[in-house]
Steps between C-alpha positions, in 0.01 A plus 500: 500500500749737336543493124821337387648828373412686819652229718814497286539878526452492875760228535748692284443819697544318833827344379628837379422657837707226660809481281502827302582326172357715219175380342250635250134516602243642259364837613788576739821701474843401645502806727159419650604139556813618681293727724258218576784266589655767721171534692476123553862475611447785745215306663716184526793696642273671752351173626831322539691796641236550766511129584877479534641829636798337673601306188473819294730689738751218517517422128494862385273656239678369188523139614145506632360641176691239299354220713144632476514548125652156442231348721223675314645406161564132575241396758131444433315581820253231603297684763250771393539687830766764433626510860608136465735599221754558776489128588559410137810721490643288784413182307663642186824572684509145640401323178738686271796504742514879462657530846780260404589654165504846656694407816206576727469172695297664775235647268240218526511523881468878491202487260343222706525703820340806337232295324412322824431837663250576221343155522461505877360852495253412221375165633125510575415488870492144630285378784677489835387269782367666816794581726611697804839637595728230637674556832878489480519190722268313260676570170716187517237258625177588315407471131513847347289685246707651221442780255403322175633772269866401480776337298821329619788560262819298470759718327853438372606863533422732794316751282316632806841638599572651161625819662813307604768527234611137541163327474574364148812318620318306772266241348353249745170412657286791609142495620247781498148519645280741306155576640224760503405667825143425597396855586707729279551276197869595501737228376773401747827313438665290772838335445511148643776258597486145364370375838220754525402454134470124559305558821255738335453276197427204727247697704329642193464159339386309812165607636475458879875474556664729757854640490646251749353216297638645176847533649493140620375379161783675316760357736359146500482497120866595479421822314668701776738416783393497867689820568325692221247661732520700819148516649538853630623626163217319323254657742642846426471425127133404535430808714651713228282338232191558714588865546544531121157338443625189323399288798145615566466310828340173605166352402208663682 
């Protein structure tokens, strides 16, 4: 156990590194403390800038630096793994309403999209049931085996289309499938309509259910109207997901 004085000094030094408010610590000089704080801040900036390259480009250097330094000064990180600091930045933005007070309503969605890429890429390999490639004419009628390394996102702003100048002015309901390719480990993003997002969610949550059954279940429950699905278009959608390695095939 640390001595009381040692613990107190460590706490004071940690707080100074976060907020930069001048302190006096026996055996140190103000200039050395400033250099130490600069080194710590550089590490924090490096971690978060690498995690959120799109947000950095969109906000600009000055706004991004202000956000990072406010986060580091005000937020006490809970997770000892430094790479998860990026997740805590997202939580900080949401909890403090930073995006509202700075007229950046889309920022939580943008950070969530970029964080999800990190999370999906970093998830430990999960066991996948034995499977074989599914013939096109079986994709609708057989239970499918899905890639387990994925997230389904429901967004208010189309941040996956951030290159479009008008994306901020078009809030709504947007759905994004984020998954890791089985062979390459590359993270893929697939934009989904409401119907296909509902279909995928139903299939992923219902073991043994096939696509035709999922469509019928959604229609019978009143979640979607009878004209929501065109079987040929759904088949093409499933073929596309199999070619992208999100659908791995059928059970062997």
